[in-house]
C-alpha positions as CSV (number, residue, x, y, z in Angstrom):
1,M,97.9,239.4,117.6
2,N,99.8,242.4,119.0
3,Q,103.5,242.3,120.0
4,H,102.7,242.1,123.8
5,A,100.3,239.3,123.4
6,K,102.7,237.5,121.1
7,R,105.5,237.7,123.6
8,R,103.2,236.5,126.4
9,Y,102.1,233.5,124.3
10,Q,105.7,232.5,123.4
11,A,106.7,232.8,127.1
12,S,103.8,230.5,128.1
13,I,104.8,227.9,125.5
14,A,108.4,228.0,126.7
15,A,107.3,227.4,130.3
16,L,105.5,224.2,129.5
17,P,107.3,220.9,130.2
18,P,108.5,219.2,127.0
19,E,106.1,216.7,125.4
20,P,107.1,213.1,126.4
21,E,108.6,211.1,123.6
22,E,106.4,208.3,122.3
23,E,106.9,205.3,124.6
24,A,108.6,202.5,122.7
25,P,107.9,198.8,123.6
26,P,110.4,197.1,125.8
27,A,113.5,196.2,123.8
28,P,114.3,192.6,123.4
29,V,117.4,191.3,125.2
30,R,118.0,189.2,122.1
31,A,115.7,189.2,119.1
32,G,115.5,190.8,115.7
33,P,112.6,193.0,114.6
34,G,109.2,191.2,114.7
35,L,108.7,187.7,116.0
36,P,109.9,185.2,113.4
37,P,110.0,181.5,114.4
38,G,112.5,180.9,117.2
39,S,113.3,182.1,120.7
40,H,112.9,185.7,121.8
41,V,113.5,187.2,125.2
42,F,112.1,190.6,126.3
43,A,112.8,192.7,129.4
44,V,109.7,193.7,131.3
45,E,109.7,197.4,132.1
46,E,106.2,197.7,133.5
47,G,104.3,194.9,135.3
48,G,100.9,193.5,134.3
49,R,99.3,190.5,132.7
50,L,101.6,188.2,130.8
51,D,99.3,188.0,127.7
52,K,98.9,191.8,127.5
53,F,102.7,192.3,127.8
54,L,103.3,189.8,125.0
55,A,100.6,191.4,122.8
56,G,102.3,194.7,123.3
57,I,105.7,193.6,122.1
58,S,104.9,190.9,119.5
59,D,104.2,191.7,115.9
60,G,101.5,189.7,114.2
61,L,100.6,187.5,117.2
62,S,96.9,187.6,118.3
63,R,95.9,187.3,121.9
64,T,94.4,183.9,121.1
65,R,97.7,182.7,119.5
66,I,99.6,184.0,122.5
67,K,97.3,182.2,124.9
68,G,97.8,179.0,122.9
69,L,101.6,179.4,123.0
70,V,101.6,180.0,126.8
71,E,99.4,177.0,127.5
72,A,101.5,174.8,125.2
73,G,104.6,175.6,127.2
74,Y,106.3,178.0,124.8
75,V,106.7,180.9,127.3
76,H,109.1,181.2,130.3
77,V,109.5,184.0,132.8
78,D,113.0,184.2,134.3
79,G,113.5,180.6,133.1
80,R,110.3,179.2,134.7
81,Q,107.7,177.8,132.4
82,I,104.3,179.6,132.7
83,S,101.1,178.0,131.6
84,D,98.6,180.7,132.6
85,A,98.3,183.6,130.1
86,A,96.8,185.8,132.9
87,A,99.9,185.4,135.1
88,K,101.4,188.6,136.4
89,V,104.9,189.8,135.3
90,R,107.0,192.3,137.2
91,A,109.4,195.0,136.0
92,G,112.9,193.6,135.7
93,Q,111.9,190.1,134.7
94,N,112.8,188.5,131.4
95,V,110.1,186.9,129.3
96,E,111.1,184.3,126.7
97,I,108.6,183.3,124.0
98,V,109.4,180.6,121.5
99,V,107.5,180.9,118.2
100,P,107.4,177.5,116.5
101,E,107.9,177.1,112.8
102,P,104.6,177.4,110.9
103,V,103.0,174.0,110.2
104,A,101.0,172.9,107.2
105,P,97.2,173.1,107.6
106,E,97.0,169.3,107.0
107,P,99.3,166.7,108.7
108,A,101.9,165.2,106.5
109,G,102.8,161.5,106.4
110,E,105.8,160.5,108.4
111,A,107.7,157.2,108.4
112,I,107.0,156.2,112.0
113,P,107.0,152.5,112.7
114,L,103.6,151.0,113.5
115,N,102.7,147.8,115.3
116,V,99.7,146.7,113.1
117,V,97.6,144.0,114.8
118,H,95.0,143.7,112.1
119,E,94.3,145.5,108.8
120,D,91.7,145.1,106.0
121,E,90.4,147.5,103.4
122,W,88.1,149.3,106.0
123,I,89.9,149.4,109.3
124,V,93.3,149.0,110.9
125,I,94.1,148.0,114.5
126,I,97.2,149.5,116.0
127,E,99.0,148.7,119.2
128,K,100.1,152.1,120.3
129,P,103.3,152.5,122.3
130,A,103.4,154.8,125.3
131,G,104.8,158.2,124.4
132,L,103.1,158.5,121.0
133,V,100.5,161.2,120.7
134,V,97.4,160.2,118.7
135,H,96.6,163.3,116.7
136,P,98.3,166.7,116.1
137,A,97.7,169.4,118.7
138,A,99.5,172.5,120.1
139,G,103.0,171.4,121.0
140,H,102.6,168.1,119.0
141,E,102.1,169.2,115.4
142,T,104.3,166.3,114.1
143,G,105.4,162.9,115.1
144,T,101.9,161.7,115.9
145,L,100.0,158.5,115.2
146,V,98.0,160.4,112.6
147,N,101.3,161.3,110.8
148,A,102.2,157.6,110.8
149,L,98.8,156.5,109.6
150,I,98.8,158.9,106.7
151,A,102.2,157.5,105.5
152,H,100.9,153.9,106.1
153,C,97.4,154.2,104.6
154,G,98.0,156.9,102.0
155,E,95.1,158.6,100.3
156,S,92.5,156.3,101.9
157,L,92.5,158.4,105.0
158,S,91.9,161.7,103.2
159,G,88.9,163.6,104.6
160,I,87.7,160.9,107.0
161,G,86.8,162.4,110.4
162,G,88.4,165.8,109.8
163,V,91.7,167.2,108.7
164,K,93.6,166.8,112.0
165,R,92.0,163.5,113.0
166,P,91.6,161.4,109.9
167,G,90.1,158.1,110.7
168,I,90.3,158.6,114.5
169,V,87.2,157.5,116.4
170,H,88.7,157.1,119.9
171,R,92.1,157.8,121.4
172,L,94.5,156.8,124.1
173,D,96.5,159.3,126.3
174,K,100.0,159.9,125.1
175,D,101.5,157.8,127.9
176,T,99.0,155.0,127.8
177,S,99.8,152.0,125.6
178,G,97.6,149.5,123.9
179,L,94.9,148.7,121.2
180,L,93.3,151.4,119.1
181,V,91.1,151.1,116.0
182,V,91.2,153.5,113.0
183,A,88.8,153.8,110.1
184,K,90.1,153.8,106.6
185,T,86.8,154.6,104.8
186,D,83.8,156.8,105.4
187,E,81.6,153.8,105.8
188,A,83.8,152.3,108.5
189,H,84.2,155.7,110.2
190,Q,80.5,156.2,110.5
191,G,79.9,152.7,111.9
192,L,82.8,152.9,114.4
193,S,81.7,156.4,115.5
194,A,78.2,155.0,116.3
195,L,79.8,152.1,118.3
196,F,81.9,154.4,120.4
197,A,79.2,156.9,120.9
198,D,77.0,154.0,122.3
199,H,79.8,152.8,124.6
200,G,78.7,149.2,124.3
201,R,75.3,149.8,126.0
202,T,73.2,148.6,123.1
203,L,75.8,147.8,120.5
204,S,78.8,145.4,120.5
205,L,81.8,147.1,122.1
206,T,84.4,145.9,124.6
207,R,87.2,148.1,125.9
208,D,89.3,146.7,128.8
209,Y,92.4,148.2,130.4
210,L,94.9,146.8,132.8
211,A,96.2,149.3,135.5
212,F,98.7,148.9,138.3
213,V,97.2,151.0,141.2
214,W,98.4,151.9,144.6
215,G,96.8,149.8,147.4
216,Q,93.7,147.6,146.7
217,P,90.0,148.7,146.6
218,E,88.1,147.3,149.6
219,S,85.7,145.5,147.3
220,G,87.3,143.1,144.8
221,A,85.1,144.6,142.1
222,G,82.8,147.5,141.6
223,M,81.5,150.4,139.6
224,I,82.6,154.0,139.8
225,D,79.8,156.3,138.6
226,A,81.2,159.9,139.0
227,P,80.7,162.7,136.5
228,L,83.9,164.3,135.1
229,G,84.7,167.8,134.0
230,R,87.6,170.2,133.7
231,H,89.6,170.7,136.9
232,P,88.6,174.1,138.4
233,W,92.2,175.5,138.4
234,H,94.6,172.9,136.9
235,R,94.0,173.2,133.1
236,E,95.7,169.8,132.3
237,K,93.6,167.8,134.7
238,Q,90.1,166.4,134.9
239,A,88.1,166.1,138.1
240,V,85.0,164.5,139.6
241,V,82.4,167.3,139.6
242,S,78.7,167.7,140.1
243,P,76.4,166.3,137.4
244,E,75.5,169.9,136.4
245,K,79.1,170.8,135.7
246,G,80.3,167.5,134.2
247,R,79.5,164.6,131.9
248,E,78.4,161.1,132.9
249,A,81.4,158.8,133.4
250,I,81.1,155.1,134.5
251,T,84.0,152.7,135.0
252,H,83.7,149.1,136.1
253,F,86.8,147.5,137.8
254,R,87.9,144.1,139.1
255,V,91.1,143.3,141.0
256,E,93.1,140.7,139.2
257,R,95.9,140.4,141.7
258,S,97.5,142.2,144.6
259,F,101.2,142.5,145.6
260,G,103.0,143.0,148.8
261,R,101.8,144.1,152.2
262,D,102.3,147.2,154.3
263,A,102.7,147.2,158.1
264,N,98.9,146.8,158.5
265,G,98.7,143.9,156.2
266,R,97.1,145.8,153.3
267,P,98.3,145.2,149.7
268,L,100.8,147.8,148.4
269,V,99.9,147.5,144.7
270,S,97.1,145.8,142.8
271,L,96.6,144.9,139.1
272,V,93.1,146.0,138.2
273,R,91.1,145.4,135.1
274,C,88.9,148.4,134.1
275,S,86.1,148.3,131.6
276,L,84.7,151.6,130.2
277,E,81.0,152.3,130.0
278,T,81.8,155.8,128.9
279,G,84.9,157.3,127.3
280,R,85.9,160.6,129.0
281,T,89.3,162.2,129.0
282,H,91.6,160.6,131.7
283,Q,88.5,158.6,132.9
284,I,90.3,155.6,134.5
285,R,93.1,157.7,135.9
286,V,90.7,160.1,137.6
287,H,88.2,157.5,138.8
288,M,90.9,155.3,140.4
289,A,92.4,158.3,142.1
290,H,88.9,159.4,143.2
291,I,88.5,156.1,145.2
292,G,92.0,156.4,146.7
293,H,93.9,154.1,144.3
294,P,95.7,156.1,141.6
295,V,97.6,154.5,138.8
296,L,101.3,154.0,139.4
297,G,103.5,156.5,137.6
298,D,100.6,158.9,136.9
299,P,102.2,162.4,136.9
300,L,98.9,164.2,137.4
301,Y,96.8,162.1,139.7
302,A,99.2,160.1,141.8
303,Q,101.6,162.7,143.1
304,G,100.5,162.3,146.7
305,F,101.5,158.6,146.6
306,R,105.2,159.1,145.7
307,T,106.3,158.4,149.3
308,K,104.8,154.9,149.1
309,T,107.6,153.8,146.9
310,A,109.8,153.7,150.0
311,L,107.7,150.7,151.1
312,L,108.6,148.7,148.0
313,P,111.5,146.3,148.0
314,E,114.3,146.6,145.4
315,P,114.2,146.2,142.4
316,V,110.5,147.1,142.4
317,R,111.2,150.5,144.0
318,A,113.7,151.4,141.3
319,M,111.3,150.3,138.6
320,V,108.4,152.3,140.0
321,D,110.6,155.4,140.6
322,G,111.8,155.1,137.0
323,L,108.4,154.9,135.3
324,R,108.0,157.8,132.8
325,R,104.4,156.9,132.1
326,Q,101.2,155.9,133.9
327,A,101.0,152.1,134.3
328,L,97.9,151.8,132.2
329,H,97.5,149.6,129.1
330,A,94.5,149.1,126.7
331,T,94.5,145.3,126.8
332,S,91.2,144.2,125.1
333,L,89.3,145.7,122.2
334,G,86.2,144.0,120.8
335,F,83.5,145.1,118.4
336,E,81.3,144.2,115.5
337,H,83.1,145.0,112.2
338,P,81.4,148.2,110.9
339,V,81.2,146.8,107.3
340,T,81.4,142.9,107.4
341,H,79.5,142.7,110.8
342,E,81.9,140.0,111.9
343,E,82.5,139.9,115.7
344,M,86.1,140.8,116.4
345,L,88.2,140.6,119.6
346,F,91.8,141.6,120.0
347,E,94.0,141.1,123.0
348,S,97.3,142.8,123.9
349,P,99.1,141.4,126.9
350,L,101.4,143.6,129.0
351,S,104.8,144.1,127.4
352,G,108.0,146.1,127.9
353,E,108.4,147.9,131.2
354,L,104.9,147.0,132.4
355,A,105.5,143.3,131.8
356,A,108.8,143.7,133.7
357,L,107.0,145.5,136.5
358,A,104.5,142.6,136.8
359,E,107.3,140.1,136.9
360,A,109.2,142.1,139.6
361,L,106.0,142.5,141.7
362,G,105.4,138.8,141.6
363,G,109.0,137.9,142.3
364,P,110.6,136.7,145.5
365,G,110.8,139.1,148.4
366,F,107.5,140.7,147.7
């Protein structure tokens, strides 16, 4: 290259704008390098999808893991919990992600008190309190019924029904109380699984629930045959859907008693006995809401009925307003023992706040 060409080349290089520095990920407002267990807050510099933003600033967290943390309630944007990983974030917002401590691949036994109704070498019948999660899941890795059962039963539960659900053949929602059977051996697990898969249609199985519902169904008894599937936009809810999109779900109900009257003479609250012919997630709660009589205290399916508490006299109004659970209780459980073939039936009457609610509803002034 001659001197003139060299000078022209150097001049052209000098005229070019400087190369941009490599863009660094948004700096955390508070957090050390990486994402160890704990809370970390990051400032958003460029808007976009929440999961993509978190994937760009988190070390060692996959998109699947991030989605799980978001859906389990571990992510907040400007202090507001976000449950949709595809939600949009804007520049200037702060995103907090809590990374929980790693958990063991297998649940550990925990000294959680259990109300044991019956136990033999093959099965155990538990009366589950409201508030107790049945088996470990995202956000509830410890403190579950499974953790309590492992401590109670020891090695006999090992490997039965899967690592995370040893011995579990059916479950109750976290805030539903009542009777639940657990298998302690493989033979019992296989027999009980067949019973619950059959739902009492050809085999011996009885599952009755008591529910306090708003209003009273027009017919004193009936059957709700409505397929259930995932709610189209609310990930925590189930919904009545078309047969093509859902699974068969059948609930039989009978009004046991009604309480109070509104201005038109219609009952304000009813105690209903529900019997399951299928066992879908939230089945009774969705079906009763579907016919216009949701369960009292249900945070998912009875929100539109909150104003009805104003029609209740004290102290019933205060009790209903103070419910931190759905008023649903698994009251009867009957089946043929999977090993001895003995016919067994267990009953669990209303207790605690539901018994107090029943007494208040039937009291004077109502």
